[in-house]
Backbone as CSV, one residue per row, in Angstrom:
resi,resn,N_x,N_y,N_z,CA_x,CA_y,CA_z,C_x,C_y,C_z
1,MET,13.216,-7.585,-28.670,13.601,-7.891,-27.293,14.864,-7.125,-26.935
2,THR,14.896,-6.605,-25.749,15.994,-5.750,-25.308,16.766,-6.415,-24.188
3,LYS,18.073,-6.296,-24.209,18.910,-6.860,-23.156,18.638,-6.165,-21.830
4,LEU,18.709,-6.909,-20.765,18.476,-6.343,-19.438,19.498,-5.263,-19.102
5,TYR,19.110,-4.390,-18.197,19.966,-3.272,-17.815,21.218,-3.761,-17.088
6,ASP,22.303,-3.035,-17.282,23.567,-3.421,-16.684,23.535,-3.389,-15.158
7,ASN,22.693,-2.481,-14.584,22.696,-2.342,-13.126,21.854,-3.405,-12.431
8,VAL,21.219,-4.280,-13.186,20.463,-5.377,-12.582,21.406,-6.567,-12.487
9,ASP,22.322,-6.506,-11.514,23.422,-7.457,-11.488,23.065,-8.777,-10.800
10,HIS,21.864,-8.865,-10.183,21.514,-10.093,-9.487,20.648,-11.010,-10.343
11,LEU,20.479,-10.649,-11.622,19.643,-11.452,-12.509,20.494,-12.208,-13.513
12,ASP,19.832,-13.136,-14.175,20.474,-13.871,-15.258,20.860,-12.883,-16.362
13,THR,22.142,-12.740,-16.624,22.589,-11.746,-17.607,22.177,-12.109,-19.026
14,ASN,21.689,-13.324,-19.233,21.231,-13.716,-20.556,19.734,-13.474,-20.746
15,ALA,19.084,-12.966,-19.685,17.652,-12.708,-19.767,17.395,-11.461,-20.613
16,TYR,16.198,-11.375,-21.153,15.838,-10.272,-22.018,14.481,-9.686,-21.624
17,VAL,14.317,-8.385,-21.911,13.029,-7.735,-21.727,12.162,-8.071,-22.923
18,ALA,11.055,-8.745,-22.677,10.217,-9.229,-23.764,9.447,-8.105,-24.447
19,TYR,8.968,-7.128,-23.658,8.178,-6.046,-24.238,8.091,-4.899,-23.226
20,THR,7.457,-3.807,-23.639,7.309,-2.635,-22.778,5.845,-2.222,-22.721
21,VAL,5.393,-1.888,-21.525,4.036,-1.381,-21.319,4.142,0.072,-20.881
22,GLU,3.348,0.959,-21.470,3.369,2.368,-21.094,2.059,2.746,-20.416
23,MET,2.175,3.339,-19.245,1.024,3.784,-18.463,1.338,5.144,-17.858
24,ASP,0.319,5.810,-17.341,0.561,7.056,-16.611,1.101,6.763,-15.217
25,VAL,0.457,5.818,-14.513,0.808,5.524,-13.125,0.991,4.031,-12.941
26,MET,2.025,3.657,-12.205,2.270,2.270,-11.837,2.207,2.152,-10.323
27,VAL,1.444,1.155,-9.847,1.336,0.902,-8.417,1.901,-0.487,-8.145
28,VAL,2.728,-0.602,-7.112,3.356,-1.879,-6.761,2.815,-2.345,-5.416
29,GLY,2.077,-3.452,-5.422,1.535,-4.011,-4.197,0.029,-3.832,-4.102
30,ALA,-0.711,-4.931,-4.067,-2.177,-4.871,-4.078,-2.769,-5.108,-2.702
31,GLY,-2.276,-4.353,-1.707,-2.898,-4.366,-0.394,-3.862,-3.204,-0.281
32,ASN,-4.210,-2.827,0.935,-5.140,-1.716,1.134,-4.651,-0.443,0.450
33,ALA,-3.402,-0.069,0.726,-2.874,1.188,0.195,-2.778,1.151,-1.326
34,GLY,-2.307,0.035,-1.871,-2.153,-0.074,-3.311,-3.478,-0.056,-4.048
35,MET,-4.476,-0.730,-3.498,-5.790,-0.746,-4.134,-6.414,0.647,-4.119
36,GLU,-6.263,1.361,-2.993,-6.778,2.726,-2.908,-6.033,3.650,-3.872
37,ALA,-4.702,3.499,-3.933,-3.902,4.359,-4.800,-4.263,4.158,-6.265
38,ALA,-4.424,2.895,-6.666,-4.770,2.604,-8.054,-6.149,3.143,-8.407
39,ALA,-7.101,2.988,-7.496,-8.453,3.500,-7.736,-8.435,5.016,-7.860
40,ALA,-7.696,5.684,-6.968,-7.635,7.145,-6.994,-6.982,7.651,-8.272
41,ALA,-5.910,6.977,-8.704,-5.225,7.387,-9.937,-6.143,7.228,-11.142
42,LYS,-6.852,6.113,-11.193,-7.755,5.860,-12.312,-8.891,6.862,-12.331
43,GLU,-9.435,7.163,-11.153,-10.537,8.126,-11.069,-10.090,9.537,-11.444
44,ALA,-8.793,9.815,-11.285,-8.258,11.122,-11.661,-7.955,11.202,-13.156
45,GLY,-8.226,10.113,-13.879,-8.050,10.116,-15.326,-6.749,9.525,-15.818
46,ALA,-5.960,8.922,-14.932,-4.668,8.349,-15.324,-4.820,6.887,-15.708
47,SER,-4.175,6.492,-16.784,-4.104,5.065,-17.092,-3.223,4.424,-16.024
48,THR,-3.697,3.321,-15.451,-3.067,2.795,-14.239,-2.841,1.295,-14.335
49,ILE,-1.644,0.861,-13.924,-1.314,-0.562,-13.849,-0.920,-0.879,-12.408
50,LEU,-1.383,-2.017,-11.919,-1.112,-2.447,-10.545,-0.530,-3.852,-10.593
51,ILE,0.682,-4.029,-10.041,1.286,-5.358,-10.029,1.323,-5.905,-8.608
52,GLU,1.233,-7.218,-8.489,1.229,-7.897,-7.200,1.911,-9.251,-7.367
53,LYS,2.811,-9.603,-6.450,3.562,-10.848,-6.586,2.737,-12.083,-6.251
54,GLU,1.679,-11.916,-5.447,0.837,-13.062,-5.101,-0.168,-13.351,-6.210
55,LYS,-0.960,-14.410,-6.015,-1.915,-14.814,-7.041,-3.184,-13.975,-7.032
56,THR,-3.420,-13.254,-5.960,-4.597,-12.398,-5.874,-4.286,-11.225,-4.958
57,ILE,-5.298,-10.410,-4.680,-5.078,-9.241,-3.843,-4.618,-9.649,-2.454
58,ASN,-3.908,-8.731,-1.811,-3.328,-9.021,-0.509,-3.927,-8.081,0.530
59,MET,-5.258,-8.157,0.685,-5.955,-7.267,1.619,-5.821,-7.816,3.028
60,MET,-4.682,-7.611,3.633,-4.382,-8.199,4.932,-5.019,-7.445,6.093
61,ARG,-5.356,-6.187,5.904,-5.862,-5.380,7.004,-7.333,-5.029,6.792
62,VAL,-8.181,-5.465,7.691,-9.586,-5.071,7.633,-9.751,-3.685,8.248
63,GLY,-9.138,-3.468,9.414,-9.195,-2.165,10.063,-8.328,-1.145,9.349
64,LEU,-8.820,0.072,9.218,-8.107,1.149,8.533,-7.845,2.276,9.526
65,ALA,-6.596,2.696,9.626,-6.231,3.730,10.588,-6.457,5.122,10.014
66,SER,-7.002,6.017,10.836,-7.176,7.390,10.389,-7.228,8.324,11.595
67,VAL,-7.184,9.600,11.296,-7.330,10.637,12.320,-8.384,11.610,11.800
68,GLY,-9.545,11.621,12.437,-10.597,12.556,12.039,-11.452,12.089,10.892
69,SER,-11.670,10.775,10.775,-12.541,10.265,9.712,-14.000,10.607,10.006
70,ARG,-14.846,10.462,8.995,-16.272,10.736,9.176,-16.869,9.828,10.247
71,ALA,-16.464,8.554,10.232,-16.976,7.611,11.225,-16.546,8.004,12.630
72,GLN,-15.324,8.493,12.768,-14.832,8.916,14.083,-15.573,10.145,14.582
73,LYS,-15.834,11.082,13.693,-16.572,12.282,14.084,-17.985,11.927,14.521
74,ALA,-18.612,10.992,13.794,-19.970,10.577,14.139,-20.014,9.877,15.488
75,ALA,-18.933,9.159,15.822,-18.876,8.418,17.084,-18.318,9.251,18.228
76,GLY,-17.915,10.477,17.932,-17.354,11.335,18.972,-15.938,10.971,19.364
77,VAL,-15.233,10.286,18.483,-13.846,9.891,18.754,-12.907,11.029,18.355
78,THR,-12.126,11.502,19.288,-11.156,12.566,18.998,-9.750,12.086,19.351
79,ILE,-8.794,12.479,18.532,-7.402,12.083,18.721,-6.527,13.321,18.649
80,ASN,-5.632,13.480,19.608,-4.665,14.565,19.581,-3.587,14.206,18.564
81,LYS,-3.605,14.915,17.450,-2.744,14.575,16.321,-1.253,14.640,16.671
82,GLN,-0.853,15.705,17.330,0.559,15.859,17.663,1.013,14.832,18.700
83,GLU,0.139,14.512,19.633,0.473,13.495,20.626,0.659,12.135,19.960
84,LEU,-0.188,11.851,18.996,-0.082,10.593,18.253,1.237,10.531,17.480
85,VAL,1.547,11.597,16.748,2.777,11.631,15.946,4.001,11.495,16.829
86,GLU,4.018,12.200,17.936,5.163,12.141,18.844,5.307,10.747,19.446
87,SER,4.183,10.103,19.777,4.226,8.762,20.340,4.803,7.769,19.335
88,LEU,4.373,7.870,18.065,4.884,6.975,17.026,6.385,7.193,16.809
89,ALA,6.798,8.456,16.784,8.210,8.769,16.576,9.052,8.283,17.749
90,ALA,8.546,8.486,18.958,9.288,8.073,20.146,9.404,6.558,20.230
91,PHE,8.335,5.856,19.812,8.366,4.400,19.844,9.454,3.855,18.925
92,ALA,9.728,4.589,17.847,10.804,4.214,16.917,12.129,4.857,17.309
93,GLN,12.195,5.375,18.525,13.394,6.052,19.027,13.835,7.171,18.088
94,HIS,12.857,7.772,17.446,13.045,8.901,16.524,13.946,8.562,15.336
95,ASN,14.015,7.288,15.012,14.726,6.883,13.789,13.751,6.879,12.614
96,VAL,12.993,7.931,12.501,11.984,8.064,11.446,12.012,9.499,10.935
97,ASP,11.415,9.697,9.784,11.202,11.043,9.265,9.835,11.498,9.772
98,GLN,9.841,12.304,10.800,8.589,12.686,11.453,7.669,13.449,10.505
99,ARG,8.230,14.065,9.488,7.401,14.787,8.522,6.443,13.846,7.805
100,LEU,6.885,12.602,7.581,6.008,11.621,6.937,4.852,11.241,7.856
101,LEU,5.146,11.085,9.133,4.084,10.790,10.093,3.076,11.935,10.154
102,GLU,3.571,13.159,10.119,2.679,14.315,10.158,1.835,14.405,8.886
103,THR,2.434,14.061,7.748,1.682,14.058,6.495,0.546,13.049,6.561
104,TRP,0.839,11.867,7.098,-0.206,10.849,7.264,-1.316,11.355,8.180
105,ALA,-0.937,11.879,9.336,-1.930,12.332,10.316,-2.774,13.482,9.777
106,ASP,-2.161,14.365,8.997,-2.879,15.529,8.474,-3.843,15.165,7.355
107,ASN,-3.585,14.069,6.654,-4.375,13.751,5.467,-5.206,12.486,5.575
108,ARG,-5.117,11.793,6.702,-5.782,10.501,6.774,-7.226,10.597,7.271
109,GLY,-7.738,11.818,7.449,-9.139,11.939,7.803,-10.036,11.554,6.648
110,ASN,-9.567,11.829,5.421,-10.308,11.445,4.224,-9.968,9.999,3.917
111,LEU,-10.716,9.084,4.503,-10.327,7.686,4.519,-10.804,6.952,3.269
112,GLY,-10.056,7.069,2.201,-10.324,6.282,1.014,-11.734,6.435,0.469
113,LEU,-11.995,7.517,-0.242,-13.332,7.709,-0.795,-13.722,6.566,-1.722
114,ALA,-12.754,6.051,-2.463,-13.061,4.937,-3.361,-13.572,3.745,-2.567
115,GLY,-12.861,3.446,-1.473,-13.249,2.300,-0.661,-14.563,2.498,0.049
116,ARG,-14.767,3.686,0.629,-15.954,3.896,1.454,-17.212,4.069,0.605
117,LYS,-17.178,4.988,-0.345,-18.375,5.323,-1.099,-18.669,4.371,-2.252
118,LYS,-17.608,3.891,-2.893,-17.812,3.164,-4.130,-17.600,1.666,-4.012
119,VAL,-17.106,1.224,-2.870,-16.910,-0.207,-2.653,-17.788,-0.714,-1.512
120,LEU,-17.763,-0.027,-0.403,-18.563,-0.478,0.745,-20.046,-0.168,0.576
121,LYS,-20.360,1.063,0.267,-21.754,1.501,0.237,-22.641,0.703,-0.722
122,PRO,-22.199,0.403,-1.945,-23.056,-0.379,-2.848,-23.408,-1.760,-2.311
123,HIS,-22.630,-2.264,-1.367,-22.890,-3.579,-0.794,-23.568,-3.485,0.570
124,GLY,-23.976,-2.281,0.937,-24.697,-2.105,2.191,-23.811,-2.053,3.413
125,ALA,-22.498,-1.900,3.224,-21.560,-1.845,4.350,-21.107,-0.403,4.577
126,HIS,-20.475,-0.168,5.715,-19.972,1.154,6.047,-18.804,1.003,7.022
127,LEU,-18.165,2.109,7.357,-17.067,2.089,8.309,-17.565,2.468,9.703
128,ARG,-17.109,1.728,10.697,-17.437,2.003,12.095,-16.155,2.351,12.832
129,ALA,-16.178,3.427,13.610,-15.002,3.833,14.379,-14.875,2.967,15.627
130,GLU,-13.678,2.472,15.867,-13.386,1.690,17.069,-12.932,2.648,18.155
131,ALA,-13.757,2.774,19.185,-13.479,3.786,20.210,-12.513,3.311,21.281
132,ASP,-12.373,2.002,21.452,-11.522,1.466,22.517,-10.160,1.081,21.954
133,ALA,-9.133,1.851,22.314,-7.782,1.570,21.830,-6.997,0.694,22.801
134,MET,-7.633,0.303,23.890,-7.006,-0.581,24.883,-5.664,-0.022,25.371
135,VAL,-5.660,1.235,25.786,-4.449,1.863,26.318,-4.073,1.195,27.640
136,THR,-2.855,0.736,27.731,-2.428,0.045,28.951,-1.374,0.834,29.724
137,ASN,-0.380,1.366,29.033,0.654,2.132,29.731,1.384,3.033,28.743
138,LYS,2.177,3.934,29.265,2.880,4.899,28.426,3.999,4.276,27.604
139,ALA,4.444,3.098,27.999,5.496,2.434,27.226,4.968,1.978,25.877
140,TYR,3.698,1.672,25.833,3.074,1.290,24.559,1.719,1.963,24.505
141,GLN,1.743,3.241,24.173,0.522,4.037,24.161,-0.291,3.745,22.910
142,ALA,-1.590,3.620,23.081,-2.460,3.318,21.948,-3.437,4.459,21.706
143,PHE,-3.884,4.576,20.462,-4.822,5.619,20.070,-5.967,4.986,19.275
144,PRO,-7.185,5.486,19.419,-8.346,4.887,18.745,-8.432,5.287,17.273
145,THR,-7.439,4.869,16.478,-7.387,5.257,15.062,-8.152,4.297,14.151
146,GLU,-8.632,3.183,14.699,-9.161,2.120,13.839,-10.573,2.412,13.324
147,ASN,-10.768,2.112,12.038,-12.077,2.153,11.396,-12.316,0.792,10.753
148,ASP,-13.458,0.164,11.047,-13.711,-1.193,10.580,-14.896,-1.255,9.631
149,PRO,-14.754,-1.933,8.491,-15.911,-2.149,7.611,-16.887,-3.120,8.265
150,THR,-18.155,-2.790,8.220,-19.147,-3.594,8.921,-20.526,-3.434,8.288
151,PHE,-21.387,-4.388,8.534,-22.792,-4.278,8.150,-23.649,-3.807,9.323
152,ASP,-23.289,-4.301,10.525,-24.180,-4.168,11.676,-23.563,-3.436,12.868
153,ASP,-22.379,-2.874,12.708,-21.663,-2.188,13.799,-21.243,-3.126,14.922
154,GLN,-21.356,-4.414,14.694,-20.980,-5.398,15.703,-19.850,-6.312,15.224
155,SER,-19.846,-6.619,13.920,-18.873,-7.566,13.372,-18.126,-6.936,12.202
156,PHE,-17.030,-7.588,11.816,-16.233,-7.124,10.686,-16.714,-7.795,9.402
157,THR,-16.464,-7.142,8.279,-16.715,-7.774,6.996,-15.531,-7.525,6.071
158,SER,-15.193,-8.502,5.276,-14.107,-8.352,4.309,-14.639,-7.648,3.063
159,TYR,-13.822,-6.836,2.449,-14.267,-6.095,1.263,-13.298,-6.269,0.091
160,GLY,-12.351,-7.192,0.208,-11.347,-7.370,-0.835,-11.926,-7.733,-2.183
161,ASP,-12.855,-8.669,-2.213,-13.452,-9.085,-3.487,-14.239,-7.953,-4.127
162,TRP,-14.905,-7.149,-3.295,-15.645,-6.009,-3.842,-14.702,-5.014,-4.476
163,PHE,-13.564,-4.776,-3.834,-12.581,-3.829,-4.357,-11.979,-4.353,-5.659
164,LEU,-11.744,-5.648,-5.718,-11.203,-6.260,-6.931,-12.177,-6.071,-8.098
165,GLU,-13.454,-6.292,-7.842,-14.477,-6.091,-8.870,-14.498,-4.635,-9.340
166,TYR,-14.351,-3.721,-8.389,-14.366,-2.301,-8.726,-13.192,-1.949,-9.650
167,GLN,-12.003,-2.455,-9.337,-10.826,-2.162,-10.160,-10.998,-2.706,-11.578
168,GLU,-11.470,-3.940,-11.664,-11.651,-4.562,-12.976,-12.692,-3.815,-13.802
169,LYS,-13.779,-3.416,-13.152,-14.862,-2.711,-13.839,-14.412,-1.363,-14.371
170,HIS,-13.507,-0.686,-13.642,-13.097,0.660,-14.018,-11.783,0.711,-14.786
171,GLY,-11.271,-0.432,-15.197,-10.173,-0.444,-16.153,-8.779,-0.343,-15.599
172,VAL,-8.590,-0.632,-14.305,-7.228,-0.717,-13.785,-6.599,-2.008,-14.314
173,ASP,-5.407,-1.908,-14.862,-4.708,-3.079,-15.409,-4.068,-3.849,-14.251
174,LEU,-4.712,-4.922,-13.816,-4.249,-5.720,-12.680,-3.383,-6.876,-13.174
175,ARG,-2.177,-6.985,-12.654,-1.274,-8.054,-13.074,-0.723,-8.773,-11.831
176,PHE,-1.233,-9.971,-11.603,-0.816,-10.761,-10.457,0.350,-11.674,-10.825
177,GLU,0.966,-12.255,-9.791,2.152,-13.107,-9.971,3.195,-12.375,-10.811
178,THR,3.339,-11.098,-10.484,4.300,-10.229,-11.165,5.117,-9.512,-10.099
179,ILE,6.425,-9.630,-10.161,7.279,-9.048,-9.119,8.063,-7.848,-9.652
180,LEU,8.287,-6.901,-8.744,9.153,-5.766,-9.045,10.597,-6.234,-8.955
181,VAL,11.352,-6.025,-10.016,12.756,-6.425,-10.044,13.654,-5.230,-9.769
182,ASN,13.391,-4.126,-10.457,14.263,-2.974,-10.341,13.524,-1.717,-10.790
183,LEU,13.688,-0.635,-10.056,13.136,0.640,-10.491,14.040,1.254,-11.547
184,ILE,13.454,1.932,-12.488,14.203,2.577,-13.565,14.218,4.082,-13.321
185,LYS,15.410,4.663,-13.342,15.552,6.101,-13.115,16.088,6.780,-14.368
186,GLU,15.573,7.973,-14.613,16.077,8.816,-15.687,16.224,10.227,-15.137
187,ALA,17.437,10.746,-15.199,17.740,12.095,-14.683,17.312,12.245,-13.230
188,GLY,17.545,11.194,-12.447,17.252,11.245,-11.025,15.806,11.023,-10.654
189,ARG,14.957,10.754,-11.619,13.528,10.553,-11.383,13.126,9.130,-11.736
190,VAL,12.322,8.507,-10.878,11.827,7.161,-11.173,10.776,7.258,-12.270
191,THR,11.018,6.571,-13.372,10.124,6.663,-14.534,9.468,5.337,-14.889
192,GLY,9.739,4.314,-14.097,9.142,3.024,-14.403,9.858,1.911,-13.669
193,ALA,9.695,0.698,-14.180,10.292,-0.438,-13.485,10.479,-1.617,-14.423
194,LEU,11.424,-2.439,-14.038,11.612,-3.732,-14.667,10.873,-4.745,-13.792
195,VAL,10.030,-5.562,-14.400,9.238,-6.528,-13.639,9.369,-7.911,-14.264
196,LYS,8.930,-8.912,-13.494,8.994,-10.277,-14.012,7.641,-10.953,-13.863
197,ASP,7.168,-11.519,-14.953,5.953,-12.333,-14.966,6.346,-13.733,-14.500
198,LEU,5.905,-14.120,-13.298,6.313,-15.403,-12.730,5.693,-16.588,-13.455
199,VAL,4.536,-16.394,-14.038,3.867,-17.488,-14.745,4.565,-17.781,-16.068
200,LYS,4.854,-16.726,-16.833,5.506,-16.888,-18.141,7.026,-16.930,-18.031
201,ASP,7.545,-16.620,-16.807,8.987,-16.596,-16.578,9.683,-15.673,-17.573
202,GLU,9.155,-14.444,-17.676,9.760,-13.471,-18.583,9.761,-12.081,-17.951
203,TYR,10.741,-11.292,-18.362,10.874,-9.935,-17.874,10.241,-8.967,-18.867
204,TYR,9.658,-7.892,-18.345,9.227,-6.812,-19.219,9.323,-5.493,-18.469
205,GLN,9.205,-4.416,-19.215,9.391,-3.081,-18.645,8.067,-2.346,-18.609
206,ILE,7.847,-1.598,-17.525,6.679,-0.736,-17.427,7.171,0.701,-17.346
207,LYS,6.734,1.529,-18.272,7.053,2.951,-18.238,5.878,3.693,-17.639
208,ALA,6.146,4.497,-16.611,5.097,5.249,-15.928,5.354,6.738,-16.129
209,LYS,4.564,7.373,-16.975,4.826,8.760,-17.355,4.635,9.736,-16.190
210,LYS,3.706,9.409,-15.276,3.404,10.350,-14.196,3.932,9.911,-12.835
211,GLY,4.322,8.646,-12.720,4.901,8.255,-11.442,4.688,6.812,-11.067
212,VAL,5.491,6.349,-10.101,5.410,4.995,-9.550,5.084,5.115,-8.066
213,ILE,4.103,4.357,-7.621,3.701,4.365,-6.215,4.051,3.016,-5.597
214,LEU,4.922,3.033,-4.588,5.315,1.807,-3.907,4.452,1.596,-2.675
215,THR,3.699,0.501,-2.642,2.854,0.168,-1.488,3.096,-1.292,-1.110
216,THR,4.367,-1.632,-0.997,4.733,-3.036,-0.780,4.871,-3.410,0.688
217,GLY,4.746,-2.438,1.573,4.761,-2.770,2.995,6.125,-3.020,3.600
218,GLY,7.189,-2.621,2.935,8.512,-2.776,3.538,9.180,-4.092,3.169
219,TYR,10.216,-4.456,3.936,11.011,-5.636,3.576,11.093,-6.630,4.724
220,SER,10.111,-6.646,5.593,10.166,-7.512,6.781,10.137,-8.995,6.444
221,ALA,9.693,-9.345,5.231,9.665,-10.750,4.834,10.818,-11.108,3.896
222,ASN,11.750,-10.173,3.701,12.878,-10.399,2.809,14.142,-10.595,3.649
223,VAL,14.545,-11.839,3.805,15.672,-12.166,4.682,16.963,-11.511,4.214
224,ASP,17.183,-11.459,2.909,18.416,-10.856,2.390,18.512,-9.378,2.754
225,LEU,17.393,-8.646,2.595,17.412,-7.226,2.931,17.513,-7.014,4.442
226,LEU,16.910,-7.900,5.216,17.038,-7.793,6.663,18.497,-7.991,7.092
227,LYS,19.176,-8.934,6.471,20.587,-9.166,6.780,21.416,-7.920,6.472
228,GLU,21.056,-7.230,5.398,21.835,-6.067,4.976,21.525,-4.823,5.807
229,TRP,20.232,-4.593,6.096,19.825,-3.332,6.686,19.422,-3.422,8.161
230,ASN,18.997,-4.586,8.618,18.515,-4.688,9.982,18.807,-6.081,10.541
231,PRO,20.066,-6.462,10.588,20.427,-7.830,11.004,20.013,-8.153,12.441
232,LEU,19.932,-7.148,13.285,19.559,-7.382,14.678,18.154,-7.967,14.782
233,SER,17.281,-7.595,13.838,15.894,-8.094,13.890,15.830,-9.601,13.701
234,LEU,16.772,-10.165,12.956,16.769,-11.609,12.739,17.155,-12.357,14.015
235,LYS,17.862,-11.684,14.917,18.245,-12.311,16.180,17.162,-12.122,17.248
236,LYS,16.415,-11.020,17.128,15.478,-10.691,18.202,14.045,-11.129,17.914
237,ASN,13.659,-11.144,16.650,12.273,-11.472,16.318,12.068,-12.973,16.166
238,VAL,10.873,-13.414,16.495,10.529,-14.839,16.363,9.899,-15.058,15.008
C-alpha cells in the first residue's frame, strides 16, 4: 500500500492507495461520449477502463448532435458549419476556444460507428435525423443537428442497456461507483489518475499508458467548483 500523493490536499492524509491498475486508456464518465470513447479505444486494440461515479451508466441524452451524419444526408438536412460554429461562439460571448467547436463540427459527421452499427443495428434500431430545429429568433438560433435512435422514425428508443452489454461483451473494464479524485501528471503529461471505490471506501491508482479521456460533462453540479470558477451562476440559475 502506498501513501497518497502530497498534492491531494483535500483528502484524508492517513488514506492509502490500495493497489494499482495498468491500462492503455482510461475513460472518466459513462455517458454518451464516454461509452463511445471506450468502445472506440477497445476496438482500436487498447486495453480500456471506464469509471463512473453513479451505480450504472449515465446515458442522459437520447438525441445525438452531428453535422453531416448519414441520417442527415439521407433526410436532406444540411447545416452551414461555419454559421453553426460562429453562433455557438457568439452565444458564449466568445469566451470559448473556437478551435474546439470547429474540431467538433468537422468530425461529428461520423456519428459513433460503435453506437450506430454495433449497438443500434443488431436490435433493429437506427438513427433518424430531426429536421425541425424550431428556430425562433437570432438571439437563440437553432440548428437541426439532432439524430435520434428509433425503430419506426416516429418515436425515440433508449439504447443504454444495449451499449452496456456491448462494452461488457468486448472486454471494457467497467467500474461503477468509482470517482475521479485527482489526475496524475508526469513530465507535464497526464498518465493516469487517483480514484476512489465508493463501495469499498478505498483509493487506488489507474495508470493509463496511452492517455486519459475526460467525458464528465463539466462541473455544473459541483457547488464548490461553481463558487470558485463561476459564482455568478449560483445567483442567476434556478
